N, CA, C and O atoms as a GROMACS GRO file, in nm:
protein
  564
    1MET      N    1   5.108  -1.972  -0.253
    1MET     CA    2   5.005  -1.918  -0.167
    1MET      C    3   5.054  -1.786  -0.107
    1MET      O    4   5.174  -1.767  -0.087
    2ALA      N    5   4.963  -1.698  -0.079
    2ALA     CA    6   5.001  -1.567  -0.028
    2ALA      C    7   4.892  -1.513   0.062
    2ALA      O    8   4.781  -1.566   0.066
    3TYR      N    9   4.925  -1.410   0.134
    3TYR     CA   10   4.832  -1.330   0.213
    3TYR      C   11   4.778  -1.399   0.338
    3TYR      O   12   4.690  -1.344   0.404
    4GLY      N   13   4.827  -1.519   0.372
    4GLY     CA   14   4.776  -1.585   0.491
    4GLY      C   15   4.641  -1.649   0.467
    4GLY      O   16   4.609  -1.686   0.354
    5SER      N   17   4.563  -1.660   0.571
    5SER     CA   18   4.432  -1.725   0.556
    5SER      C   19   4.324  -1.620   0.542
    5SER      O   20   4.344  -1.504   0.580
    6PRO      N   21   4.208  -1.658   0.486
    6PRO     CA   22   4.098  -1.563   0.472
    6PRO      C   23   4.056  -1.500   0.605
    6PRO      O   24   4.007  -1.387   0.608
    7SER      N   25   4.074  -1.572   0.713
    7SER     CA   26   4.035  -1.516   0.843
    7SER      C   27   4.122  -1.398   0.883
    7SER      O   28   4.082  -1.318   0.968
    8GLU      N   29   4.242  -1.384   0.824
    8GLU     CA   30   4.331  -1.273   0.855
    8GLU      C   31   4.302  -1.149   0.772
    8GLU      O   32   4.358  -1.042   0.797
    9LEU      N   33   4.216  -1.162   0.673
    9LEU     CA   34   4.183  -1.049   0.587
    9LEU      C   35   4.072  -0.966   0.651
    9LEU      O   36   3.989  -1.018   0.725
   10GLY      N   37   4.073  -0.838   0.621
   10GLY     CA   38   3.964  -0.752   0.667
   10GLY      C   39   3.838  -0.781   0.588
   10GLY      O   40   3.843  -0.854   0.488
   11PRO      N   41   3.725  -0.726   0.631
   11PRO     CA   42   3.598  -0.756   0.564
   11PRO      C   43   3.594  -0.709   0.419
   11PRO      O   44   3.522  -0.767   0.337
   12GLU      N   45   3.670  -0.604   0.385
   12GLU     CA   46   3.671  -0.553   0.248
   12GLU      C   47   3.730  -0.655   0.151
   12GLU      O   48   3.684  -0.666   0.037
   13LEU      N   49   3.831  -0.729   0.195
   13LEU     CA   50   3.897  -0.827   0.108
   13LEU      C   51   3.840  -0.967   0.124
   13LEU      O   52   3.849  -1.049   0.032
   14LYS      N   53   3.784  -0.994   0.238
   14LYS     CA   54   3.735  -1.129   0.265
   14LYS      C   55   3.629  -1.172   0.164
   14LYS      O   56   3.620  -1.290   0.130
   15LYS      N   57   3.548  -1.078   0.116
   15LYS     CA   58   3.443  -1.116   0.020
   15LYS      C   59   3.501  -1.165  -0.112
   15LYS      O   60   3.432  -1.234  -0.187
   16TYR      N   61   3.627  -1.131  -0.141
   16TYR     CA   62   3.690  -1.177  -0.264
   16TYR      C   63   3.769  -1.306  -0.244
   16TYR      O   64   3.804  -1.372  -0.342
   17ALA      N   65   3.796  -1.342  -0.121
   17ALA     CA   66   3.878  -1.458  -0.092
   17ALA      C   67   3.789  -1.581  -0.075
   17ALA      O   68   3.672  -1.572  -0.039
   18SER      N   69   3.849  -1.693  -0.102
   18SER     CA   70   3.780  -1.818  -0.075
   18SER      C   71   3.880  -1.913  -0.012
   18SER      O   72   3.999  -1.906  -0.043
   19ALA      N   73   3.834  -1.997   0.071
   19ALA     CA   74   3.923  -2.093   0.139
   19ALA      C   75   3.942  -2.213   0.049
   19ALA      O   76   3.904  -2.325   0.084
   20ASP      N   77   4.001  -2.190  -0.069
   20ASP     CA   78   4.013  -2.299  -0.164
   20ASP      C   79   4.155  -2.354  -0.174
   20ASP      O   80   4.182  -2.439  -0.259
   21GLY      N   81   4.243  -2.308  -0.092
   21GLY     CA   82   4.379  -2.358  -0.093
   21GLY      C   83   4.403  -2.451   0.025
   21GLY      O   84   4.317  -2.464   0.112
   22PRO      N   85   4.518  -2.515   0.027
   22PRO     CA   86   4.549  -2.602   0.140
   22PRO      C   87   4.553  -2.521   0.270
   22PRO      O   88   4.604  -2.409   0.272
   23LEU      N   89   4.503  -2.576   0.372
   23LEU     CA   90   4.501  -2.512   0.504
   23LEU      C   91   4.425  -2.380   0.502
   23LEU      O   92   4.445  -2.296   0.590
   24GLY      N   93   4.339  -2.361   0.403
   24GLY     CA   94   4.258  -2.239   0.398
   24GLY      C   95   4.336  -2.115   0.358
   24GLY      O   96   4.290  -2.004   0.384
   25LEU      N   97   4.452  -2.131   0.294
   25LEU     CA   98   4.529  -2.014   0.252
   25LEU      C   99   4.464  -1.950   0.130
   25LEU      O  100   4.397  -2.017   0.052
   26VAL      N  101   4.484  -1.820   0.117
   26VAL     CA  102   4.428  -1.745   0.006
   26VAL      C  103   4.516  -1.765  -0.117
   26VAL      O  104   4.639  -1.761  -0.107
   27ARG      N  105   4.454  -1.786  -0.233
   27ARG     CA  106   4.531  -1.807  -0.356
   27ARG      C  107   4.604  -1.679  -0.394
   27ARG      O  108   4.565  -1.568  -0.356
   28GLN      N  109   4.713  -1.696  -0.472
   28GLN     CA  110   4.795  -1.582  -0.513
   28GLN      C  111   4.724  -1.493  -0.613
   28GLN      O  112   4.767  -1.379  -0.634
   29ASP      N  113   4.620  -1.540  -0.675
   29ASP     CA  114   4.553  -1.459  -0.777
   29ASP      C  115   4.450  -1.364  -0.716
   29ASP      O  116   4.365  -1.311  -0.787
   30LEU      N  117   4.457  -1.342  -0.585
   30LEU     CA  118   4.360  -1.254  -0.520
   30LEU      C  119   4.358  -1.114  -0.584
   30LEU      O  120   4.248  -1.063  -0.608
   31PRO      N  121   4.471  -1.049  -0.612
   31PRO     CA  122   4.464  -0.917  -0.676
   31PRO      C  123   4.393  -0.920  -0.811
   31PRO      O  124   4.315  -0.829  -0.841
   32GLN      N  125   4.418  -1.023  -0.891
   32GLN     CA  126   4.352  -1.033  -1.021
   32GLN      C  127   4.201  -1.055  -1.004
   32GLN      O  128   4.122  -0.999  -1.079
   33ARG      N  129   4.162  -1.137  -0.906
   33ARG     CA  130   4.020  -1.161  -0.883
   33ARG      C  131   3.951  -1.034  -0.834
   33ARG      O  132   3.838  -1.006  -0.874
   34ILE      N  133   4.018  -0.956  -0.750
   34ILE     CA  134   3.961  -0.830  -0.701
   34ILE      C  135   3.946  -0.733  -0.818
   34ILE      O  136   3.841  -0.670  -0.833
   35ALA      N  137   4.050  -0.721  -0.900
   35ALA     CA  138   4.044  -0.629  -1.014
   35ALA      C  139   3.931  -0.667  -1.110
   35ALA      O  140   3.859  -0.580  -1.158
   36ALA      N  141   3.916  -0.796  -1.138
   36ALA     CA  142   3.809  -0.840  -1.228
   36ALA      C  143   3.672  -0.807  -1.171
   36ALA      O  144   3.583  -0.762  -1.243
   37GLN      N  145   3.654  -0.829  -1.042
   37GLN     CA  146   3.526  -0.799  -0.977
   37GLN      C  147   3.498  -0.649  -0.979
   37GLN      O  148   3.385  -0.607  -1.004
   38LEU      N  149   3.599  -0.569  -0.952
   38LEU     CA  150   3.580  -0.424  -0.954
   38LEU      C  151   3.544  -0.375  -1.094
   38LEU      O  152   3.460  -0.287  -1.109
   39ARG      N  153   3.609  -0.433  -1.196
   39ARG     CA  154   3.575  -0.393  -1.334
   39ARG      C  155   3.429  -0.426  -1.366
   39ARG      O  156   3.365  -0.352  -1.441
   40ARG      N  157   3.377  -0.536  -1.310
   40ARG     CA  158   3.237  -0.571  -1.334
   40ARG      C  159   3.142  -0.480  -1.257
   40ARG      O  160   3.033  -0.451  -1.306
   41GLU      N  161   3.182  -0.435  -1.137
   41GLU     CA  162   3.090  -0.365  -1.048
   41GLU      C  163   3.098  -0.213  -1.056
   41GLU      O  164   2.997  -0.145  -1.040
   42VAL      N  165   3.216  -0.160  -1.080
   42VAL     CA  166   3.236  -0.015  -1.069
   42VAL      C  167   3.221   0.050  -1.206
   42VAL      O  168   3.287   0.009  -1.302
   43GLY      N  169   3.136   0.149  -1.215
   43GLY     CA  170   3.118   0.222  -1.339
   43GLY      C  171   3.231   0.322  -1.360
   43GLY      O  172   3.307   0.352  -1.268
   44LEU      N  173   3.240   0.372  -1.481
   44LEU     CA  174   3.343   0.467  -1.516
   44LEU      C  175   3.276   0.587  -1.581
   44LEU      O  176   3.203   0.574  -1.679
   45ASP      N  177   3.301   0.703  -1.525
   45ASP     CA  178   3.247   0.826  -1.583
   45ASP      C  179   3.341   0.868  -1.695
   45ASP      O  180   3.433   0.947  -1.675
   46LEU      N  181   3.316   0.812  -1.814
   46LEU     CA  182   3.407   0.832  -1.926
   46LEU      C  183   3.430   0.979  -1.960
   46LEU      O  184   3.545   1.018  -1.981
   47PRO      N  185   3.327   1.064  -1.967
   47PRO     CA  186   3.354   1.205  -1.997
   47PRO      C  187   3.446   1.272  -1.895
   47PRO      O  188   3.530   1.354  -1.932
   48GLN      N  189   3.430   1.237  -1.768
   48GLN     CA  190   3.515   1.297  -1.666
   48GLN      C  191   3.659   1.246  -1.676
   48GLN      O  192   3.754   1.324  -1.664
   49VAL      N  193   3.674   1.117  -1.698
   49VAL     CA  194   3.809   1.060  -1.713
   49VAL      C  195   3.877   1.119  -1.837
   49VAL      O  196   3.993   1.158  -1.832
   50ARG      N  197   3.803   1.124  -1.948
   50ARG     CA  198   3.858   1.180  -2.072
   50ARG      C  199   3.901   1.325  -2.051
   50ARG      O  200   4.010   1.365  -2.093
   51SER      N  201   3.816   1.404  -1.986
   51SER     CA  202   3.848   1.544  -1.960
   51SER      C  203   3.973   1.557  -1.873
   51SER      O  204   4.058   1.642  -1.899
   52ALA      N  205   3.983   1.474  -1.770
   52ALA     CA  206   4.099   1.480  -1.681
   52ALA      C  207   4.227   1.444  -1.756
   52ALA      O  208   4.330   1.508  -1.737
   53LEU      N  209   4.221   1.341  -1.840
   53LEU     CA  210   4.340   1.301  -1.917
   53LEU      C  211   4.383   1.411  -2.013
   53LEU      O  212   4.502   1.443  -2.023
   54VAL      N  213   4.286   1.470  -2.082
   54VAL     CA  214   4.317   1.576  -2.178
   54VAL      C  215   4.376   1.698  -2.107
   54VAL      O  216   4.476   1.754  -2.151
   55GLN      N  217   4.313   1.738  -1.996
   55GLN     CA  218   4.364   1.853  -1.921
   55GLN      C  219   4.505   1.826  -1.870
   55GLN      O  220   4.592   1.914  -1.877
   56TYR      N  221   4.528   1.706  -1.818
   56TYR     CA  222   4.660   1.671  -1.765
   56TYR      C  223   4.767   1.678  -1.876
   56TYR      O  224   4.873   1.737  -1.857
   57LEU      N  225   4.737   1.617  -1.992
   57LEU     CA  226   4.836   1.616  -2.098
   57LEU      C  227   4.860   1.754  -2.157
   57LEU      O  228   4.974   1.789  -2.188
   58HIS      N  229   4.755   1.834  -2.171
   58HIS     CA  230   4.775   1.972  -2.219
   58HIS      C  231   4.860   2.050  -2.119
   58HIS      O  232   4.946   2.128  -2.159
   59ALA      N  233   4.836   2.031  -1.990
   59ALA     CA  234   4.916   2.100  -1.888
   59ALA      C  235   5.062   2.058  -1.895
   59ALA      O  236   5.152   2.142  -1.881
   60ARG      N  237   5.087   1.929  -1.916
   60ARG     CA  238   5.225   1.882  -1.928
   60ARG      C  239   5.294   1.942  -2.052
   60ARG      O  240   5.409   1.983  -2.045
   61LEU      N  241   5.222   1.947  -2.163
   61LEU     CA  242   5.278   2.007  -2.284
   61LEU      C  243   5.302   2.157  -2.265
   61LEU      O  244   5.401   2.210  -2.315
   62ASP      N  245   5.213   2.224  -2.194
   62ASP     CA  246   5.233   2.366  -2.164
   62ASP      C  247   5.358   2.385  -2.079
   62ASP      O  248   5.435   2.479  -2.101
   63GLU      N  249   5.379   2.296  -1.981
   63GLU     CA  250   5.499   2.304  -1.897
   63GLU      C  251   5.625   2.285  -1.981
   63GLU      O  252   5.724   2.356  -1.962
   64MET      N  253   5.621   2.190  -2.073
   64MET     CA  254   5.737   2.168  -2.159
   64MET      C  255   5.764   2.291  -2.245
   64MET      O  256   5.878   2.336  -2.256
   65ARG      N  257   5.659   2.345  -2.306
   65ARG     CA  258   5.673   2.464  -2.391
   65ARG      C  259   5.732   2.580  -2.310
   65ARG      O  260   5.824   2.647  -2.354
   66ASP      N  261   5.676   2.603  -2.190
   66ASP     CA  262   5.724   2.713  -2.106
   66ASP      C  263   5.867   2.690  -2.059
   66ASP      O  264   5.947   2.784  -2.053
   67GLY      N  265   5.900   2.566  -2.027
   67GLY     CA  266   6.037   2.535  -1.985
   67GLY      C  267   6.137   2.558  -2.095
   67GLY      O  268   6.246   2.611  -2.072
   68LEU      N  269   6.102   2.518  -2.216
   68LEU     CA  270   6.192   2.539  -2.330
   68LEU      C  271   6.206   2.687  -2.362
   68LEU      O  272   6.315   2.733  -2.395
   69ALA      N  273   6.096   2.762  -2.352
   69ALA     CA  274   6.103   2.907  -2.375
   69ALA      C  275   6.191   2.972  -2.269
   69ALA      O  276   6.268   3.064  -2.300
   70PHE      N  277   6.180   2.926  -2.145
   70PHE     CA  278   6.263   2.981  -2.038
   70PHE      C  279   6.411   2.956  -2.066
   70PHE      O  280   6.494   3.044  -2.047
   71ILE      N  281   6.442   2.837  -2.112
   71ILE     CA  282   6.582   2.805  -2.144
   71ILE      C  283   6.633   2.898  -2.254
   71ILE      O  284   6.741   2.954  -2.243
   72GLU      N  285   6.554   2.913  -2.360
   72GLU     CA  286   6.599   2.998  -2.471
   72GLU      C  287   6.614   3.143  -2.428
   72GLU      O  288   6.705   3.213  -2.473
   73ASP      N  289   6.524   3.190  -2.341
   73ASP     CA  290   6.529   3.328  -2.295
   73ASP      C  291   6.642   3.351  -2.194
   73ASP      O  292   6.698   3.460  -2.187
   74SER      N  293   6.676   3.248  -2.116
   74SER     CA  294   6.771   3.265  -2.007
   74SER      C  295   6.916   3.241  -2.046
   74SER      O  296   7.006   3.289  -1.977
   75LEU      N  297   6.940   3.169  -2.152
   75LEU     CA  298   7.078   3.136  -2.186
   75LEU      C  299   7.158   3.258  -2.228
   75LEU      O  300   7.278   3.264  -2.205
   76GLY      N  301   7.092   3.353  -2.287
   76GLY     CA  302   7.164   3.473  -2.329
   76GLY      C  303   7.255   3.450  -2.448
   76GLY      O  304   7.344   3.530  -2.474
   77VAL      N  305   7.235   3.342  -2.519
   77VAL     CA  306   7.314   3.315  -2.639
   77VAL      C  307   7.245   3.385  -2.755
   77VAL      O  308   7.128   3.357  -2.781
   78PRO      N  309   7.312   3.474  -2.823
   78PRO     CA  310   7.244   3.555  -2.925
   78PRO      C  311   7.200   3.477  -3.049
   78PRO      O  312   7.112   3.524  -3.121
   79HIS      N  313   7.257   3.363  -3.075
   79HIS     CA  314   7.228   3.295  -3.201
   79HIS      C  315   7.137   3.174  -3.186
   79HIS      O  316   7.138   3.086  -3.271
   80LEU      N  317   7.058   3.169  -3.080
   80LEU     CA  318   6.966   3.056  -3.063
   80LEU      C  319   6.853   3.066  -3.164
   80LEU      O  320   6.802   3.175  -3.192
   81VAL      N  321   6.814   2.953  -3.217
   81VAL     CA  322   6.702   2.946  -3.309
   81VAL      C  323   6.596   2.856  -3.246
   81VAL      O  324   6.627   2.777  -3.157
   82PRO      N  325   6.471   2.869  -3.291
   82PRO     CA  326   6.367   2.781  -3.236
   82PRO      C  327   6.407   2.635  -3.249
   82PRO      O  328   6.449   2.590  -3.356
   83GLY      N  329   6.394   2.562  -3.142
   83GLY     CA  330   6.432   2.421  -3.140
   83GLY      C  331   6.564   2.396  -3.071
   83GLY      O  332   6.594   2.282  -3.034
   84ASP      N  333   6.646   2.501  -3.053
   84ASP     CA  334   6.775   2.481  -2.987
   84ASP      C  335   6.758   2.433  -2.843
   84ASP      O  336   6.834   2.347  -2.798
   85ALA      N  337   6.663   2.487  -2.772
   85ALA     CA  338   6.645   2.446  -2.631
   85ALA      C  339   6.610   2.298  -2.624
   85ALA      O  340   6.660   2.227  -2.537
   86LEU      N  341   6.525   2.252  -2.713
   86LEU     CA  342   6.488   2.111  -2.714
   86LEU      C  343   6.609   2.023  -2.747
   86LEU      O  344   6.625   1.915  -2.691
   87ARG      N  345   6.692   2.070  -2.837
   87ARG     CA  346   6.815   1.997  -2.868
   87ARG      C  347   6.908   1.995  -2.748
   87ARG      O  348   6.967   1.892  -2.715
   88LEU      N  349   6.922   2.110  -2.682
   88LEU     CA  350   7.013   2.120  -2.568
   88LEU      C  351   6.973   2.030  -2.452
   88LEU      O  352   7.060   1.972  -2.387
   89VAL      N  353   6.842   2.017  -2.424
   89VAL     CA  354   6.801   1.932  -2.312
   89VAL      C  355   6.820   1.784  -2.343
   89VAL      O  356   6.822   1.702  -2.252
   90GLN      N  357   6.833   1.750  -2.471
   90GLN     CA  358   6.855   1.611  -2.508
   90GLN      C  359   7.002   1.580  -2.536
   90GLN      O  360   7.040   1.463  -2.545
   91ALA      N  361   7.084   1.682  -2.551
   91ALA     CA  362   7.223   1.663  -2.590
   91ALA      C  363   7.307   1.614  -2.474
   91ALA      O  364   7.279   1.642  -2.357
   92ASN      N  365   7.410   1.540  -2.508
   92ASN     CA  366   7.513   1.504  -2.413
   92ASN      C  367   7.616   1.617  -2.419
   92ASN      O  368   7.706   1.615  -2.503
   93LEU      N  369   7.601   1.714  -2.330
   93LEU     CA  370   7.683   1.835  -2.339
   93LEU      C  371   7.828   1.810  -2.302
   93LEU      O  372   7.913   1.896  -2.329
   94THR      N  373   7.859   1.696  -2.242
   94THR     CA  374   8.001   1.666  -2.217
   94THR      C  375   8.068   1.615  -2.344
   94THR      O  376   8.190   1.622  -2.356
   95ALA      N  377   7.989   1.564  -2.439
   95ALA     CA  378   8.047   1.512  -2.564
   95ALA      C  379   8.047   1.617  -2.675
   95ALA      O  380   8.122   1.604  -2.771
   96THR      N  381   7.963   1.720  -2.663
   96THR     CA  382   7.958   1.824  -2.765
   96THR      C  383   7.994   1.957  -2.700
   96THR      O  384   7.953   1.986  -2.588
   97THR      N  385   8.069   2.034  -2.772
   97THR     CA  386   8.119   2.158  -2.711
   97THR      C  387   8.062   2.283  -2.774
   97THR      O  388   8.068   2.390  -2.713
   98THR      N  389   8.009   2.274  -2.893
   98THR     CA  390   7.959   2.395  -2.959
   98THR      C  391   7.812   2.378  -2.994
   98THR      O  392   7.761   2.266  -3.006
   99LEU      N  393   7.746   2.491  -3.010
   99LEU     CA  394   7.606   2.491  -3.050
   99LEU      C  395   7.588   2.428  -3.188
   99LEU      O  396   7.488   2.362  -3.214
  100GLU      N  397   7.684   2.448  -3.275
  100GLU     CA  398   7.678   2.389  -3.408
  100GLU      C  399   7.683   2.236  -3.399
  100GLU      O  400   7.614   2.167  -3.474
  101GLN      N  401   7.766   2.183  -3.307
  101GLN     CA  402   7.771   2.038  -3.288
  101GLN      C  403   7.638   1.987  -3.233
  101GLN      O  404   7.590   1.882  -3.276
  102VAL      N  405   7.580   2.059  -3.140
  102VAL     CA  406   7.451   2.020  -3.084
  102VAL      C  407   7.346   2.018  -3.195
  102VAL      O  408   7.265   1.925  -3.202
  103ARG      N  409   7.346   2.119  -3.279
  103ARG     CA  410   7.249   2.127  -3.389
  103ARG      C  411   7.270   2.017  -3.492
  103ARG      O  412   7.175   1.974  -3.558
  104GLY      N  413   7.393   1.970  -3.507
  104GLY     CA  414   7.425   1.871  -3.609
  104GLY      C  415   7.388   1.729  -3.573
  104GLY      O  416   7.394   1.640  -3.658
  105LEU      N  417   7.350   1.704  -3.448
  105LEU     CA  418   7.318   1.568  -3.406
  105LEU      C  419   7.168   1.540  -3.421
  105LEU      O  420   7.086   1.631  -3.424
  106LYS      N  421   7.136   1.412  -3.430
  106LYS     CA  422   6.997   1.368  -3.438
  106LYS      C  423   6.950   1.332  -3.297
  106LYS      O  424   7.022   1.265  -3.222
  107TYR      N  425   6.829   1.377  -3.260
  107TYR     CA  426   6.774   1.354  -3.127
  107TYR      C  427   6.640   1.281  -3.138
  107TYR      O  428   6.575   1.287  -3.242
  108PRO      N  429   6.600   1.214  -3.032
  108PRO     CA  430   6.472   1.141  -3.037
  108PRO      C  431   6.351   1.231  -3.062
  108PRO      O  432   6.255   1.190  -3.128
  109TYR      N  433   6.355   1.353  -3.010
  109TYR     CA  434   6.238   1.441  -3.020
  109TYR      C  435   6.275   1.574  -3.084
  109TYR      O  436   6.382   1.630  -3.061
  110ALA      N  437   6.181   1.622  -3.166
  110ALA     CA  438   6.200   1.751  -3.234
  110ALA      C  439   6.078   1.838  -3.206
  110ALA      O  440   5.979   1.792  -3.148
  111LYS      N  441   6.087   1.964  -3.247
  111LYS     CA  442   5.977   2.058  -3.224
  111LYS      C  443   5.845   2.007  -3.282
  111LYS      O  444   5.740   2.030  -3.224
  112GLY      N  445   5.851   1.940  -3.394
  112GLY     CA  446   5.731   1.886  -3.456
  112GLY      C  447   5.661   1.782  -3.369
  112GLY      O  448   5.540   1.766  -3.377
  113ASP      N  449   5.739   1.711  -3.286
  113ASP     CA  450   5.679   1.613  -3.196
  113ASP      C  451   5.588   1.680  -3.094
  113ASP      O  452   5.482   1.627  -3.061
  114LEU      N  453   5.628   1.796  -3.044
  114LEU     CA  454   5.544   1.869  -2.948
  114LEU      C  455   5.411   1.908  -3.012
  114LEU      O  456   5.306   1.897  -2.949
  115GLU      N  457   5.416   1.953  -3.134
  115GLU     CA  458   5.294   1.991  -3.206
  115GLU      C  459   5.208   1.867  -3.235
  115GLU      O  460   5.086   1.873  -3.224
  116ARG      N  461   5.272   1.757  -3.272
  116ARG     CA  462   5.200   1.633  -3.300
  116ARG      C  463   5.132   1.582  -3.173
  116ARG      O  464   5.017   1.538  -3.178
  117TRP      N  465   5.203   1.587  -3.060
  117TRP     CA  466   5.144   1.543  -2.933
  117TRP      C  467   5.023   1.627  -2.897
  117TRP      O  468   4.923   1.575  -2.849
  118ARG      N  469   5.032   1.757  -2.921
  118ARG     CA  470   4.920   1.845  -2.890
  118ARG      C  471   4.797   1.805  -2.973
  118ARG      O  472   4.685   1.803  -2.923
  119SER      N  473   4.819   1.772  -3.100
  119SER     CA  474   4.708   1.727  -3.186
  119SER      C  475   4.651   1.595  -3.138
  119SER      O  476   4.529   1.577  -3.136
  120LEU      N  477   4.738   1.502  -3.098
  120LEU     CA  478   4.692   1.373  -3.048
  120LEU      C  479   4.611   1.388  -2.920
  120LEU      O  480   4.512   1.319  -2.900
  121VAL      N  481   4.654   1.479  -2.833
  121VAL     CA  482   4.581   1.504  -2.709
  121VAL      C  483   4.444   1.561  -2.741
  121VAL      O  484   4.344   1.519  -2.682
  122SER      N  485   4.438   1.656  -2.832
  122SER     CA  486   4.309   1.714  -2.870
  122SER      C  487   4.217   1.609  -2.931
  122SER      O  488   4.095   1.616  -2.912
  123ALA      N  489   4.272   1.513  -3.002
  123ALA     CA  490   4.191   1.408  -3.064
  123ALA      C  491   4.128   1.316  -2.959
  123ALA      O  492   4.027   1.252  -2.986
  124LEU      N  493   4.186   1.310  -2.840
  124LEU     CA  494   4.128   1.228  -2.733
  124LEU      C  495   3.987   1.275  -2.696
  124LEU      O  496   3.904   1.196  -2.652
  125GLU      N  497   3.962   1.405  -2.714
  125GLU     CA  498   3.833   1.462  -2.673
  125GLU      C  499   3.715   1.402  -2.746
  125GLU      O  500   3.602   1.411  -2.697
  126SER      N  501   3.736   1.341  -2.862
  126SER     CA  502   3.625   1.287  -2.940
  126SER      C  503   3.608   1.136  -2.924
  126SER      O  504   3.520   1.078  -2.987
  127ILE      N  505   3.688   1.072  -2.842
  127ILE     CA  506   3.682   0.927  -2.826
  127ILE      C  507   3.575   0.890  -2.723
  127ILE      O  508   3.577   0.940  -2.611
  128ASP      N  509   3.483   0.803  -2.763
  128ASP     CA  510   3.374   0.762  -2.675
  128ASP      C  511   3.386   0.619  -2.624
  128ASP      O  512   3.302   0.574  -2.546
  129ASP      N  513   3.488   0.548  -2.666
  129ASP     CA  514   3.510   0.410  -2.620
  129ASP      C  515   3.623   0.410  -2.517
  129ASP      O  516   3.733   0.457  -2.546
  130LYS      N  517   3.596   0.357  -2.398
  130LYS     CA  518   3.696   0.363  -2.290
  130LYS      C  519   3.824   0.287  -2.324
  130LYS      O  520   3.933   0.330  -2.287
  131HIS      N  521   3.812   0.175  -2.394
  131HIS     CA  522   3.931   0.098  -2.430
  131HIS      C  523   4.015   0.173  -2.534
  131HIS      O  524   4.138   0.176  -2.524
  132GLN      N  525   3.948   0.231  -2.631
  132GLN     CA  526   4.020   0.309  -2.732
  132GLN      C  527   4.085   0.432  -2.667
  132GLN      O  528   4.196   0.469  -2.702
  133LEU      N  529   4.014   0.495  -2.571
  133LEU     CA  530   4.069   0.612  -2.502
  133LEU      C  531   4.198   0.576  -2.430
  133LEU      O  532   4.298   0.647  -2.442
  134VAL      N  533   4.197   0.467  -2.357
  134VAL     CA  534   4.318   0.426  -2.283
  134VAL      C  535   4.429   0.389  -2.381
  134VAL      O  536   4.545   0.422  -2.358
  135HIS      N  537   4.393   0.320  -2.489
  135HIS     CA  538   4.494   0.282  -2.589
  135HIS      C  539   4.558   0.406  -2.652
  135HIS      O  540   4.681   0.414  -2.663
  136GLU      N  541   4.477   0.502  -2.694
  136GLU     CA  542   4.529   0.623  -2.758
  136GLU      C  543   4.610   0.706  -2.658
  136GLU      O  544   4.713   0.762  -2.694
  137TYR      N  545   4.563   0.714  -2.534
  137TYR     CA  546   4.636   0.787  -2.430
  137TYR      C  547   4.774   0.726  -2.413
  137TYR      O  548   4.874   0.798  -2.407
  138ALA      N  549   4.780   0.595  -2.406
  138ALA     CA  550   4.908   0.527  -2.384
  138ALA      C  551   5.002   0.540  -2.502
  138ALA      O  552   5.124   0.530  -2.486
  139SER      N  553   4.948   0.563  -2.622
  139SER     CA  554   5.034   0.570  -2.740
  139SER      C  555   5.094   0.709  -2.763
  139SER      O  556   5.181   0.725  -2.849
  140ILE      N  557   5.048   0.808  -2.689
  140ILE     CA  558   5.103   0.944  -2.708
  140ILE      C  559   5.242   0.949  -2.647
  140ILE      O  560   5.262   0.914  -2.531
  141GLY      N  561   5.338   0.994  -2.727
  141GLY     CA  562   5.472   1.009  -2.677
  141GLY      C  563   5.558   0.903  -2.727
  141GLY      O  564   5.677   0.899  -2.695
   0.00000   0.00000   0.00000
């Protein structure tokens, strides 16, 4: 049992509570019952949510691109090639001492992943099913 008795809840939560436990205590599944009721009652402006998700992810990818460009421009190393900044931010620089060693290792993410993510984000714009939208959003990255 949790949350005390229904009489201790404010009016916003009291409508979801029932005195069905011993001594009138509120059942522990109150958050789940509230969430289920809200899903039934509250509409979702899918185009607005989709637009917000797409804008947010594009902005994050832009930040990553700009951050990597800043690293490549600021290091002052004459032999940097595209992708070196992404390798450097993932490298364990205490274990590798040269740029060649950094380039020779395998990392979780490569430049192609950034381009793939951008395509996946753009593909969100055509999804009209809210469940598919959330599923695809969660699978990016």
